[in-house]
C-alpha positions as CSV (number, residue, x, y, z in Angstrom):
1,M,0.0,0.0,0.0
2,P,3.0,2.4,0.0
3,G,2.1,3.8,-3.4
4,S,-1.6,4.3,-2.7
5,Q,-3.3,7.6,-1.8
6,M,-3.8,8.2,1.9
7,I,-6.1,10.4,3.9
8,M,-4.6,12.5,6.7
9,Y,-7.0,13.3,9.5
10,E,-6.7,16.5,11.5
11,E,-5.8,14.5,14.7
12,E,-2.8,12.8,13.1
13,Y,-1.7,16.0,11.4
14,Q,-1.7,17.8,14.8
15,E,0.3,14.9,16.4
16,I,2.9,15.1,13.6
17,S,3.1,18.9,13.9
18,V,3.9,18.5,17.6
19,I,6.6,15.9,16.9
20,I,8.3,17.9,14.1
21,N,8.2,21.1,16.2
22,K,9.9,19.3,19.1
23,L,12.4,17.9,16.7
24,L,13.2,21.3,15.3
25,K,14.1,22.6,18.8
26,E,15.9,19.4,20.0
27,A,18.0,19.1,16.9
28,N,18.7,22.8,16.7
29,A,17.5,22.7,13.0
30,K,16.5,25.5,10.7
31,S,13.5,23.9,9.2
32,I,11.8,20.5,8.9
33,F,9.5,19.1,6.2
34,L,7.5,15.9,6.0
35,V,6.9,14.9,2.4
36,D,5.2,11.8,1.0
37,K,7.0,9.7,-1.6
38,N,4.8,11.2,-4.3
39,G,6.3,14.7,-3.6
40,Q,3.3,16.2,-1.7
41,L,4.1,18.3,1.4
42,I,2.4,17.0,4.5
43,A,3.8,19.3,7.2
44,S,6.5,21.8,7.8
45,C,7.9,24.0,10.6
46,G,10.8,26.3,11.3
47,D,12.2,28.9,8.9
48,T,10.3,28.0,5.8
49,D,9.4,31.4,4.4
50,E,12.5,31.6,2.2
51,L,12.0,28.2,0.6
52,D,9.8,27.1,-2.2
53,S,8.3,24.2,-0.3
54,T,6.5,22.8,-3.3
55,S,9.8,22.4,-5.2
56,L,11.5,21.1,-2.2
57,A,8.9,18.4,-1.7
58,S,9.0,17.3,-5.3
59,L,12.8,17.4,-5.6
60,T,13.0,15.4,-2.3
61,A,10.8,12.7,-3.6
62,G,12.8,12.6,-6.9
63,N,16.0,12.4,-4.9
64,I,14.7,9.4,-2.9
65,A,13.4,7.8,-6.1
66,A,16.8,8.2,-7.8
67,T,18.8,6.9,-4.9
68,G,16.3,4.0,-4.7
69,G,17.4,3.1,-8.3
70,L,21.0,3.3,-7.2
71,A,20.3,1.1,-4.2
72,K,18.6,-1.6,-6.4
73,L,21.7,-1.5,-8.8
74,I,23.9,-2.6,-5.9
75,G,21.4,-5.1,-4.4
76,E,19.9,-3.0,-1.7
77,K,16.1,-2.4,-1.1
78,E,16.6,1.3,-0.5
79,F,18.8,3.8,1.3
80,S,16.7,4.9,4.3
81,I,18.9,7.8,5.2
82,L,20.6,10.4,3.0
83,F,22.8,13.3,3.9
84,H,23.8,16.3,1.8
85,E,26.5,18.6,3.1
86,G,26.7,22.2,1.8
87,E,28.9,25.1,2.6
88,K,26.3,26.7,4.9
89,D,23.4,24.3,5.2
90,N,23.0,20.6,5.3
91,I,20.0,18.4,4.5
92,H,19.3,15.1,6.3
93,L,16.6,12.9,4.6
94,S,15.1,9.8,6.2
95,I,12.4,7.5,5.0
96,I,9.8,6.8,7.6
97,A,7.2,4.0,7.6
98,Q,8.2,3.3,4.0
99,R,5.9,6.0,2.8
100,V,7.1,9.5,4.0
101,I,10.3,11.4,3.9
102,L,11.5,13.5,6.9
103,V,13.6,16.4,5.7
104,V,15.8,18.2,8.3
105,I,17.7,21.3,7.2
106,F,20.4,22.5,9.6
107,D,23.5,24.6,9.7
108,R,26.7,24.8,11.7
109,K,24.7,25.5,14.9
110,S,23.9,21.8,15.0
111,S,25.7,18.6,14.1
112,L,25.0,15.5,12.0
113,G,25.3,13.3,15.1
114,L,22.7,15.4,17.0
115,V,20.3,15.5,14.1
116,R,20.6,11.7,13.5
117,L,20.0,11.0,17.2
118,R,16.9,13.2,17.4
119,V,15.6,12.1,14.0
120,K,15.6,8.5,15.2
121,K,13.4,9.3,18.1
122,A,11.0,11.4,16.0
123,S,10.9,8.7,13.3
124,D,9.7,6.1,15.8
125,S,6.9,8.4,16.9
126,I,5.9,9.3,13.4
127,T,5.9,5.6,12.4
128,K,3.5,4.8,15.2
129,I,1.2,7.6,14.0
130,F,1.2,6.2,10.4
131,E,0.6,2.7,11.6
132,S,-2.4,3.9,13.6
133,L,-3.6,5.9,10.7
134,M,-3.4,2.9,8.3
135,K,-5.3,0.8,10.8
136,R,-7.9,3.5,11.0
137,I,-8.3,3.6,7.3
138,E,-8.5,-0.2,7.0
139,D,-11.1,-0.3,9.7
140,E,-13.2,2.4,8.0
141,S,-12.9,0.7,4.6
142,A,-13.9,-2.7,6.1
143,A,-17.0,-1.1,7.5
144,G,-18.0,-0.2,4.0
145,P,-18.0,3.1,2.1
146,E,-20.4,5.7,3.4
147,S,-21.7,7.0,0.2
148,P,-23.6,10.3,0.3
149,F,-25.9,8.8,-2.3
150,A,-26.8,5.7,-0.2
151,E,-30.1,7.2,0.9
152,I,-31.2,8.2,-2.6
153,T,-33.6,5.8,-4.2
154,D,-34.4,5.1,-7.8
155,D,-37.8,6.8,-7.2
156,D,-36.0,10.0,-6.0
157,I,-34.0,10.1,-9.2
158,D,-37.1,9.5,-11.4
159,N,-38.9,12.3,-9.6
160,L,-35.9,14.6,-10.1
161,F,-36.1,14.2,-13.9
162,K,-39.9,14.3,-14.4
């Protein structure tokens, strides 16, 4: 189900927001983004005003897809953690629950070791949220779809067009 569309409920979104805001502070990061593997931005926090978050999300997903191809070439399933070091800023990417990408942007005020340590803890929490979310979606789909048209009868449709 990793490639399928998913519904994010407000409750789960708020839980994720709390986790990434905590991670932002604990890792001394500049900004954090949570992106799905299709390139859609799920959540963000920190200094995000200067960044084109739409481009960042799609390029992040493309980066993960490209390195996934590299991983397969050498016999790996995927690379779950990627790190890009720049002159001023660094980007730490990690795949969570095989469906979302956690992007942490940080500078010299933090360190890779601190970011990795804090990301591990946040990843565990986010994984639990997605497992709970998937269970909720499965339970709701097993109960059957609640169509807004379920109460409309053939007679109602006939009367509408008379």
